[in-house]
C-alpha positions as CSV (number, residue, x, y, z in Angstrom):
1,X,-29.3,203.6,48.6
2,X,-31.7,206.3,47.4
3,X,-33.8,203.6,45.6
4,X,-33.8,201.4,48.6
5,X,-35.0,204.2,50.8
6,X,-37.8,205.0,48.4
7,X,-38.7,201.3,48.2
8,X,-38.8,201.3,52.1
9,X,-41.1,204.3,52.1
10,X,-43.5,202.6,49.6
11,X,-43.4,199.4,51.7
12,X,-44.2,201.3,54.8
13,X,-47.3,202.8,53.1
14,X,-48.3,199.3,51.9
15,X,-47.8,197.9,55.4
16,X,-50.0,200.5,56.9
17,X,-52.8,199.9,54.4
18,X,-52.6,196.1,54.7
19,X,-52.4,196.3,58.5
20,X,-55.6,198.4,58.5
21,X,-57.3,195.8,56.3
22,X,-56.1,193.0,58.6
23,X,-57.5,194.8,61.6
24,X,-60.9,195.2,59.8
25,X,-60.9,191.6,58.8
26,X,-60.2,190.6,62.4
27,X,-63.1,192.6,63.6
28,X,-65.4,191.1,60.9
29,X,-64.3,187.6,62.0
30,X,-65.1,188.3,65.6
31,X,-68.5,189.7,64.8
32,X,-69.6,187.3,62.2
33,X,-68.0,184.1,63.6
34,X,-68.0,182.5,60.2
35,X,-65.3,180.2,58.8
36,X,-65.0,182.5,55.7
37,X,-64.4,185.6,57.8
38,X,-61.8,183.7,59.9
39,X,-60.0,182.5,56.8
40,X,-60.0,186.1,55.4
41,X,-58.5,187.3,58.6
42,X,-55.8,184.6,58.6
43,X,-54.9,185.5,55.0
44,X,-54.7,189.2,55.9
45,X,-52.6,188.4,58.9
46,X,-50.2,186.3,56.8
47,X,-49.9,189.2,54.3
48,X,-49.0,191.6,57.1
49,X,-46.4,189.2,58.5
50,X,-44.8,188.8,55.0
51,X,-44.7,192.6,54.5
52,X,-43.1,193.0,58.0
53,X,-40.4,190.4,57.2
54,X,-39.8,192.1,53.9
55,X,-39.4,195.4,55.6
56,X,-37.1,194.1,58.2
57,X,-34.9,192.6,55.5
58,X,-34.9,195.9,53.6
59,X,-33.9,197.8,56.7
60,X,-31.0,195.4,57.4
61,X,-29.8,195.8,53.7
62,X,-30.0,199.6,54.1
63,X,-28.1,199.5,57.4
64,X,-25.4,197.3,55.8
65,X,-25.0,199.7,52.9
66,X,-24.8,202.7,55.2
67,X,-22.0,201.0,57.2
68,X,-20.2,200.1,53.9
69,X,-20.6,203.6,52.7
70,X,-19.1,205.0,56.0
71,X,-16.2,202.6,55.8
72,X,-15.5,203.6,52.2
73,X,-15.6,207.3,53.1
74,X,-13.3,206.7,56.0
75,X,-10.8,205.0,53.6
76,X,-11.1,207.9,51.2
77,X,-10.3,210.5,53.9
78,X,-7.4,208.5,55.2
79,X,-6.0,208.2,51.7
80,X,-5.8,212.0,51.4
């Protein structure tokens, strides 16, 4: 779980950076109104979406592991 928490922390940092870049590309697309800028914004938005989905999956895995750990600890304390 420690590794998963560290991976989540790194992913959060990446998501923050990519989100900022996506916002910048959105503004550039609005100002320039060129197909290239719009395409760059779409690509950046897709990257943000993929990172968010990855983060959500990682959080769900971590939550499941925490529940499992709690159940195992409960079984250990009941066995004593």
